[in-house]
N, C-alpha and C positions, 0 to 999 in steps of 0.2 A: 442491625448492625452494620450491613451493607450501606445504608444511607448515611451512616455517621462517619464512614471512612473517606478519605480523599482520593483513594484508589478506585473509583468506580469502574466495573465492569458489566458490559451488556453483551450478551451472546444472542446473535440473530441468526436464524436458520435452523434447521433440524439436524440432529446428530451430530456427530463429530468429523465427518467427512467434507465433501467438497461441496460448496455453498454456504458454509458456515463462517460467520465473521465474529470477531472479538472487537469490541470497541472500548479502548481502555485509554483513559485521559486524553481524548482526542484523535488517537491512532486508531484507524480501521484495519485490523489485521485479518489476513487470510491465506490459508496454505494451499499451494498448486501441486498437482502431480506432473512435475516438470523440473529439469534440471535448472541449476543456478544460470547458464549461459543463455539458455533459451528464453528463462522469464526475464533476465537483465535486458536481453535485445528486444522483448516484447515491450518492456515499460519504457526504454528509451525511444522506441519506434512511436509509440503513442505520445510521447513528448514532442518528437518531431512533427508528427501529424497535426499536434494541437497548437504549433508554433510557441511552445514553451521553452525558453532556452535555460540550459542548466548552468546556475550561477555557481554550485559547487559540488564537487563529488569526491567522497572519501571511501576508502576500504581497507578492511584489515584481515582480508582472506576469507572471511566467512560472511561478512555483511557489507553491502554496499550502501552508502547513505547519499542521495540525490537531492539536492536544493534546487528549487526551481520557482518560477513566478507565473501565475496566469495572466492573461492580457488584461484583467482589471486591477492589476497589482496584488492580489491575494497570494500570500506565500504557500507552497507545497512543498513537503519533505516526504520522499519515497525511499523506503528502505527494502532492499531485497536480501534476504538471508537464507544460507543453505541450512536446511534441516536434516537432510538425507541426501545421497547421491541424486536421487531423481525426484525430490520434493523439496520446494521452497516456500518461504513466506513472504509475502508482499504487505508491507504496512504503509498506510497512507495517511498523511495528516496534511488537512487543508484549513487555513485560515490562521488567525493571530491567537495567542493565548486566551483562552476563555471564550474566543467567538469561532469555535470549529465549524466548518461547514460539513458535515457529516454527508450531505446528499452529494456532493462533489466527489468526495473519497469514494462512496459507493459507486459513482458512475465510472471513476477510474477502474475500479475493481471490475466492473461489468466489461469494460473494454480489455482487460487483461483476460478474463476468463474466455471471451470470444476469440481473442487471438491465439491463446495457447490451445485451444481445441482445433483451430485451423491448421496449425502449424504441426 
């Protein structure tokens, strides 16, 4: 049944806690035990360190979407969503429609995890 649907979901990791990713239609999602402001600052700090300019940013008060581009021209979209007061979700989509670069999205999540733990 899952193979026949257009909405494929892959869960990577053990359990439902930290370290678990959901890969849905090119978006690699993970929840973090950190408030929105901290998570947002970590994500934008990583982009600054990688010299990835923010081309577009929108927010609706619950979710902020950041559109950027890697140095090789690959598009990247990052969403930071409030789940609870001290819990956020980060979604990373890297690549073009149908040509997602999951490994780059995973690397971005590793950077987020390292920085959230440090702060």
